[in-house]
C-alpha positions as CSV (number, residue, x, y, z in Angstrom):
1,M,0.0,0.0,0.0
2,A,1.2,3.5,-0.8
3,I,2.5,5.6,2.0
4,V,0.9,9.0,2.1
5,N,2.4,12.5,2.7
6,E,1.3,12.8,6.3
7,H,1.8,16.5,6.3
8,Y,-1.5,16.8,4.5
9,L,-3.1,15.3,7.5
10,K,-2.0,18.3,9.6
11,L,-4.3,20.6,7.6
12,A,-6.8,21.8,10.2
13,S,-9.8,21.5,7.9
14,G,-10.7,21.6,4.2
15,Y,-9.7,24.6,2.2
16,F,-12.3,27.1,3.5
17,F,-13.7,28.3,0.1
18,P,-15.2,24.9,-0.5
19,E,-16.7,25.1,3.0
20,I,-18.4,28.3,1.9
21,S,-19.7,26.6,-1.2
22,R,-20.9,23.7,1.0
23,R,-22.9,26.0,3.3
24,V,-24.4,27.9,0.4
25,A,-25.4,24.7,-1.3
26,A,-27.0,23.3,1.9
27,F,-29.0,26.6,2.4
28,A,-30.2,26.5,-1.2
29,E,-31.3,22.9,-0.9
30,A,-33.1,23.6,2.3
31,N,-34.7,26.8,1.0
32,P,-35.4,26.3,-2.8
33,A,-37.7,29.4,-3.0
34,L,-34.8,31.6,-1.8
35,A,-32.1,30.0,-3.8
36,P,-32.6,32.2,-6.9
37,R,-32.0,35.3,-4.7
38,I,-28.5,34.3,-3.6
39,I,-25.9,36.9,-4.5
40,R,-22.3,35.6,-4.3
41,C,-19.8,38.1,-3.1
42,G,-17.6,35.6,-1.4
43,V,-15.0,33.9,-3.6
44,G,-13.1,36.4,-5.7
45,D,-14.1,35.1,-9.1
46,V,-14.6,37.5,-12.0
47,T,-18.0,37.7,-13.8
48,E,-17.5,40.0,-16.8
49,P,-16.7,38.8,-20.3
50,L,-13.0,38.6,-21.4
51,P,-11.5,41.6,-23.1
52,A,-12.3,41.4,-26.9
53,V,-8.6,41.4,-27.8
54,A,-8.1,38.3,-25.7
55,V,-11.0,36.4,-27.2
56,E,-9.7,37.1,-30.7
57,A,-6.3,35.9,-29.7
58,L,-7.6,32.7,-28.2
59,R,-9.6,32.1,-31.4
60,S,-6.6,32.8,-33.6
61,G,-4.4,30.5,-31.4
62,A,-6.9,27.7,-31.7
63,E,-7.1,28.1,-35.5
64,D,-3.3,28.0,-35.6
65,L,-3.4,24.5,-34.1
66,G,-5.9,23.4,-36.8
67,R,-3.5,24.4,-39.7
68,R,-0.4,22.5,-40.5
69,E,1.6,25.5,-41.5
70,A,0.8,27.3,-38.2
71,F,0.7,24.2,-35.9
72,R,2.7,24.2,-32.7
73,G,3.4,21.3,-30.3
74,Y,5.5,21.5,-27.2
75,G,6.6,25.1,-26.5
76,P,9.4,26.3,-24.2
77,A,8.6,25.3,-20.6
78,T,9.0,28.9,-19.4
79,G,7.0,30.5,-22.2
80,Y,7.6,31.8,-25.8
81,A,10.3,34.5,-25.9
82,S,8.0,37.0,-27.6
83,V,5.3,36.7,-24.8
84,R,7.9,37.0,-22.0
85,E,9.4,40.0,-23.8
86,A,6.0,41.7,-24.1
87,I,5.3,41.2,-20.4
88,A,8.7,42.4,-19.3
89,R,8.3,45.5,-21.5
90,V,4.8,46.5,-20.5
91,D,4.6,45.5,-16.9
92,F,8.2,46.5,-15.9
93,R,10.5,48.3,-18.3
94,E,7.9,50.9,-19.4
95,R,7.5,51.6,-15.7
96,G,11.3,52.1,-15.3
97,I,11.9,48.6,-13.7
98,A,14.8,46.7,-15.2
99,I,13.3,43.2,-15.6
100,G,14.5,41.0,-18.4
101,A,12.3,38.8,-20.5
102,D,14.3,35.7,-19.3
103,E,13.4,36.6,-15.7
104,V,9.7,36.1,-16.5
105,F,8.3,32.6,-16.2
106,L,4.8,31.9,-17.7
107,S,2.4,29.7,-15.8
108,D,-1.3,28.8,-15.3
109,G,-1.7,31.3,-12.4
110,S,-0.2,32.7,-9.3
111,K,-1.9,30.2,-7.0
112,P,-0.1,27.2,-8.4
113,D,3.1,29.2,-8.6
114,A,2.9,29.9,-4.9
115,S,2.7,26.2,-4.4
116,A,5.4,25.3,-6.8
117,F,7.9,27.8,-5.6
118,V,8.0,26.0,-2.2
119,E,9.4,23.0,-4.1
120,I,12.8,24.7,-4.7
121,L,13.2,25.7,-1.1
122,A,14.4,23.5,1.7
123,S,11.7,21.5,3.4
124,G,11.3,20.9,7.1
125,T,10.4,22.8,10.2
126,P,12.7,25.4,11.7
127,A,13.5,23.0,14.6
128,A,14.6,20.4,12.0
129,G,16.8,22.9,10.1
130,G,14.2,24.1,7.6
131,N,13.4,27.7,6.8
132,R,11.8,30.1,9.3
133,I,8.8,31.4,7.5
134,A,6.7,34.5,8.2
135,V,3.2,35.2,6.9
136,C,0.8,38.1,7.6
137,D,-2.3,37.4,9.6
138,P,-4.9,37.5,8.2
139,V,-3.4,35.9,5.0
140,Y,-4.4,34.3,1.7
141,P,-4.6,30.7,3.0
142,V,-2.5,29.2,0.1
143,Y,0.7,30.6,1.6
144,V,0.1,28.7,4.8
145,D,-1.3,25.5,3.5
146,N,1.4,25.1,0.9
147,N,4.0,25.1,3.6
148,V,2.0,22.8,5.8
149,M,1.8,20.2,3.0
150,A,5.5,20.6,2.3
151,G,6.4,19.7,5.9
152,N,7.5,23.2,6.8
153,T,5.3,23.6,9.9
154,G,4.5,21.7,13.0
155,P,0.9,20.7,13.9
156,A,-2.1,22.9,13.9
157,L,-2.5,25.1,17.0
158,E,-5.7,25.3,19.0
159,G,-7.6,28.3,17.8
160,G,-5.9,28.5,14.4
161,G,-2.5,28.7,12.9
162,Y,0.4,26.2,12.9
163,E,3.4,25.6,15.1
164,G,6.7,26.8,13.5
165,L,5.3,29.7,11.5
166,T,5.9,33.3,12.4
167,Y,2.6,35.2,12.2
168,L,2.7,39.0,11.7
169,P,-0.6,40.5,12.9
170,A,-2.3,42.8,10.4
171,T,-4.8,44.9,12.4
172,P,-6.6,48.3,12.2
173,A,-3.8,49.7,14.4
174,N,-1.1,49.2,11.7
175,G,-3.4,49.7,8.8
176,F,-3.2,46.0,8.0
177,V,0.5,46.4,6.9
178,P,2.8,44.6,9.4
179,E,6.3,45.7,10.0
180,P,9.2,43.2,9.4
181,P,9.6,40.7,12.2
182,R,12.2,41.3,14.9
183,E,13.0,37.6,15.3
184,P,15.1,35.9,12.6
185,V,13.1,34.8,9.5
186,D,14.4,33.3,6.3
187,I,11.3,33.7,4.1
188,A,8.4,36.1,4.3
189,F,5.2,36.0,2.1
190,L,3.7,39.4,1.3
191,C,0.7,40.4,-0.7
192,F,-0.1,44.0,-1.7
193,P,-2.7,45.1,-2.6
194,N,-3.7,42.6,0.1
195,N,-6.1,39.8,-0.1
196,P,-8.2,39.8,2.1
197,T,-7.9,43.3,3.7
198,G,-7.4,45.4,0.6
199,A,-4.5,47.2,2.3
200,V,-1.6,48.6,0.2
201,A,1.9,49.1,1.4
202,T,3.3,52.6,0.8
203,R,6.7,52.9,-0.9
204,S,8.4,53.6,2.5
205,Q,6.7,50.6,4.1
206,L,7.8,48.3,1.3
207,A,11.3,49.8,1.4
208,R,11.6,48.8,5.1
209,W,10.8,45.3,4.1
210,V,13.4,45.2,1.4
211,D,16.0,46.8,3.6
212,W,15.2,44.2,6.3
213,A,15.5,41.3,3.8
214,L,18.8,42.6,2.5
215,A,20.1,43.0,6.1
216,H,19.0,39.6,7.2
217,D,19.7,37.7,3.9
218,A,16.0,36.8,3.8
219,L,13.7,36.1,0.8
220,L,10.5,38.0,0.1
221,C,7.8,36.1,-1.9
222,F,5.7,39.0,-3.1
223,D,2.2,38.5,-4.5
224,A,1.2,41.3,-6.8
225,A,-1.9,39.6,-8.3
226,Y,-4.0,42.8,-7.6
227,E,-1.4,45.4,-8.7
228,A,-3.6,46.7,-11.5
229,Y,-6.2,47.9,-8.9
230,V,-3.8,50.5,-7.3
231,R,-5.3,53.9,-8.1
232,D,-2.7,56.1,-6.6
233,P,0.4,56.4,-8.8
234,A,2.5,57.2,-5.7
235,L,1.9,53.6,-4.3
236,P,4.1,50.8,-5.6
237,R,2.7,48.2,-7.8
238,S,5.7,45.9,-7.8
239,I,8.3,45.1,-5.2
240,F,10.9,45.7,-7.9
241,E,10.1,49.4,-7.7
242,I,12.2,49.4,-4.5
243,R,15.9,49.6,-4.9
244,G,17.7,46.4,-4.1
245,A,14.6,44.2,-4.3
246,E,16.1,42.2,-7.2
247,R,18.6,40.7,-4.7
248,C,16.0,39.7,-2.1
249,A,12.6,39.2,-3.7
250,M,10.6,37.3,-6.3
251,E,7.1,38.2,-7.5
252,F,3.9,36.4,-8.3
253,R,1.7,37.9,-11.1
254,S,-1.7,36.9,-12.5
255,F,-3.9,37.7,-15.4
256,S,-7.0,36.4,-13.5
257,K,-8.2,39.6,-11.9
258,N,-6.9,42.2,-14.4
259,G,-7.7,40.3,-17.6
260,G,-10.6,38.2,-16.3
261,F,-8.6,35.0,-16.9
262,T,-9.9,32.9,-13.9
263,G,-11.4,30.4,-16.3
264,V,-8.5,30.7,-18.9
265,R,-5.7,30.3,-16.4
266,A,-2.6,32.4,-16.9
267,G,0.0,34.1,-14.8
268,Y,3.7,34.4,-14.3
269,T,6.5,34.8,-11.8
270,V,9.5,37.1,-11.9
271,V,12.7,35.6,-10.5
272,P,15.6,37.9,-11.0
273,K,19.0,36.5,-11.9
274,A,20.5,38.3,-9.0
275,L,18.4,36.4,-6.5
276,E,20.1,33.7,-4.5
277,G,19.4,31.1,-1.8
278,R,21.9,28.9,0.0
279,T,22.4,25.3,0.8
280,R,22.5,24.1,4.4
281,S,26.3,24.1,4.1
282,G,26.3,27.8,3.2
283,T,26.9,27.6,-0.6
284,R,25.0,30.4,-2.4
285,V,22.8,29.2,-5.3
286,S,20.9,31.0,-8.0
287,L,17.2,30.7,-7.4
288,H,16.7,31.8,-11.0
289,Q,18.5,28.7,-12.2
290,L,16.7,26.4,-9.8
291,W,13.3,27.8,-10.9
292,S,14.3,27.4,-14.5
293,R,15.3,23.8,-13.8
294,R,12.1,23.1,-12.0
295,W,10.0,24.3,-15.0
296,A,12.1,22.3,-17.5
297,T,11.4,19.2,-15.4
298,C,7.8,19.6,-14.3
299,S,6.1,21.5,-17.1
300,N,5.6,21.7,-20.8
301,G,4.5,25.3,-20.6
302,V,1.3,27.2,-21.1
303,S,-0.9,26.4,-24.2
304,W,-0.3,28.3,-27.4
305,P,-3.8,29.9,-27.5
306,V,-3.4,31.2,-24.0
307,Q,0.0,32.6,-24.6
308,K,-1.3,34.4,-27.6
309,A,-4.0,35.9,-25.4
310,M,-1.4,36.9,-22.8
311,E,0.6,38.7,-25.5
312,A,-2.6,40.4,-26.8
313,L,-3.3,41.8,-23.4
314,C,0.1,43.5,-23.6
315,S,-0.9,45.4,-26.7
316,P,-2.2,49.0,-26.4
317,Q,-5.7,47.7,-27.1
318,G,-5.3,45.0,-24.6
319,Q,-4.0,47.4,-21.9
320,A,-7.0,49.7,-22.5
321,E,-9.5,46.9,-22.3
322,M,-7.9,45.6,-19.1
323,R,-8.1,49.1,-17.5
324,A,-11.8,49.3,-18.4
325,L,-12.4,45.9,-16.7
326,V,-10.5,47.0,-13.6
327,D,-12.3,50.3,-13.5
328,F,-15.6,48.4,-13.6
329,Y,-14.8,46.2,-10.7
330,M,-13.4,49.2,-8.7
331,G,-16.7,51.0,-9.3
332,N,-18.4,47.9,-7.7
333,A,-16.0,48.1,-4.8
334,A,-16.9,51.8,-4.2
335,I,-20.6,50.9,-4.1
336,L,-20.0,48.1,-1.6
337,R,-17.7,50.2,0.5
338,E,-20.1,53.1,0.8
339,A,-23.1,50.8,1.4
340,C,-21.3,49.3,4.4
341,R,-20.2,52.8,5.7
342,A,-23.8,54.0,5.4
343,Q,-24.8,51.3,7.8
344,G,-22.3,52.4,10.4
345,L,-19.9,49.5,9.8
346,R,-16.1,50.0,10.0
347,V,-14.7,49.5,6.5
348,W,-11.2,49.1,4.9
349,G,-10.1,48.2,1.4
350,G,-12.1,48.9,-1.7
351,E,-10.0,51.8,-2.8
352,H,-6.9,50.1,-4.3
353,A,-8.3,46.5,-4.3
354,P,-11.4,44.7,-5.4
355,Y,-12.2,43.6,-1.8
356,V,-13.9,45.4,1.0
357,W,-12.9,44.4,4.5
358,V,-15.6,45.0,7.1
359,E,-15.7,44.7,10.9
360,C,-18.5,42.5,12.1
361,P,-21.0,44.5,14.1
362,R,-21.2,44.3,17.9
363,G,-18.5,41.7,18.2
364,L,-20.4,39.1,16.1
365,G,-18.2,36.3,15.0
366,S,-17.2,36.1,11.3
367,W,-18.9,32.8,10.6
368,D,-22.0,34.0,12.5
369,T,-22.0,37.0,10.3
370,F,-21.7,34.8,7.2
371,D,-24.6,32.6,8.3
372,L,-26.8,35.6,9.2
373,L,-26.2,37.4,5.9
374,L,-26.9,34.1,4.0
375,A,-30.1,33.3,6.0
376,E,-31.5,36.8,6.2
377,A,-30.3,38.5,3.0
378,Q,-29.2,35.6,0.8
379,L,-25.9,37.4,0.5
380,V,-22.6,35.4,0.4
381,V,-19.5,37.0,1.9
382,T,-16.2,35.5,3.1
383,P,-15.8,35.1,6.9
384,G,-12.5,36.6,8.0
385,A,-11.7,33.7,10.3
386,G,-10.8,31.7,7.3
387,F,-7.8,34.0,6.7
388,G,-6.3,33.5,10.1
389,R,-6.7,34.3,13.8
390,H,-6.6,38.1,13.2
391,G,-9.3,37.7,10.6
392,E,-11.8,36.8,13.2
393,G,-14.3,39.6,13.7
394,F,-14.2,40.7,10.1
395,F,-15.7,39.6,6.8
396,R,-14.6,40.2,3.2
397,I,-17.0,41.3,0.4
398,S,-15.8,40.7,-3.2
399,A,-16.5,43.3,-5.9
400,F,-16.4,40.7,-8.6
401,N,-20.0,40.6,-9.8
402,S,-22.4,42.4,-12.1
403,R,-23.3,46.0,-11.3
404,A,-26.9,45.1,-10.7
405,S,-25.9,42.3,-8.2
406,V,-23.5,44.6,-6.4
407,E,-26.0,47.4,-6.1
408,E,-28.5,44.9,-4.6
409,A,-25.8,43.4,-2.4
410,G,-25.2,46.9,-1.0
411,R,-28.8,47.3,-0.2
412,R,-28.9,43.9,1.5
413,V,-26.1,44.7,3.9
414,S,-28.7,46.7,5.8
415,V,-30.4,43.5,6.7
416,L,-27.5,42.5,8.8
417,V,-27.7,45.7,11.0
418,N,-31.5,45.5,11.1
419,A,-31.5,41.8,12.1
420,L,-29.1,42.6,15.0
421,A,-31.2,45.6,16.1
422,Q,-34.3,43.3,16.5
423,K,-32.5,40.8,18.7
């Protein structure tokens, strides 16, 4: 009989987004008359059609595969050079950031990249000689669960979290942007604009992280999946805007939320050639070379039609259509943010991110708030407890929905306050 990876058994529960789906499905089954009224503002999945330029590129790419003279089989594991060049030019060099095309690695999304990148780092708990890993709290669950499954943590702790991880509280007091840890850490996972809180690190805050990483020879794994939602040009959209970051950081990027590619699947990582790790004996090693080797071994690359669509989004028309898509969702976020504020709820996010982070009223628990909104308003949100201990007492509302549904969701938030007032 096969021996399993027992680290999977340490996971405290199922990935919590499926738990949301399970509860919604159970409610719909028990209340069939109310099921059509359900508005889903929980999972951050896009709803609007793909940009027209991407649709045409996907069609053209599929037609290429149907013609002998244009047919393509296996492509480069890290992506075609022209696509990587287009991304490096539009997302970085035109913004004054010196990223080369060969430092861009195409993939099917930043979520699997966050999982895969752990593969090239030493496994094991800190007590066993593994990396000391820091995550913000609340945090996108993938960063934690990936490390649990890789054996980089101890067992689950009572009340949430895992032994062996360094948690950095993100609270209203620090604007949901933690400072670098005082204790020694080898790797820190950061996400700005943040999922779930919607917070954005200022240039000086991000510079403190880069300075800390350089001083402590630490690695920053920076998730910039929502960078297109930053409204203020003074705020950084990439960690590589900070001097020295190419020596201490790598970056996850995605086309899911700016190009609507959640169903298409496309993203990329940036791993600079200057970035290094070390062996346990102290020998310095290029992480760029290890990441390249990992892709050559484990992947045959992103499909040709999808790569054509990625390149099309880098064109002037593609950039304009993506901006329009982002503007639409940010309009939704503004509606949700103001609707919550109008009910006297404390609100964060929604200004540089497609998520609104809301404090539960009267100390109500986040899962209680979820259940109440579902039962009384048929509105699905995301309970903050699913993002970590410091997410308890909050809930997240996603702006990814139609305008009509978002406007109705904003009206239904009042049901929460009214229901509590009657108790």
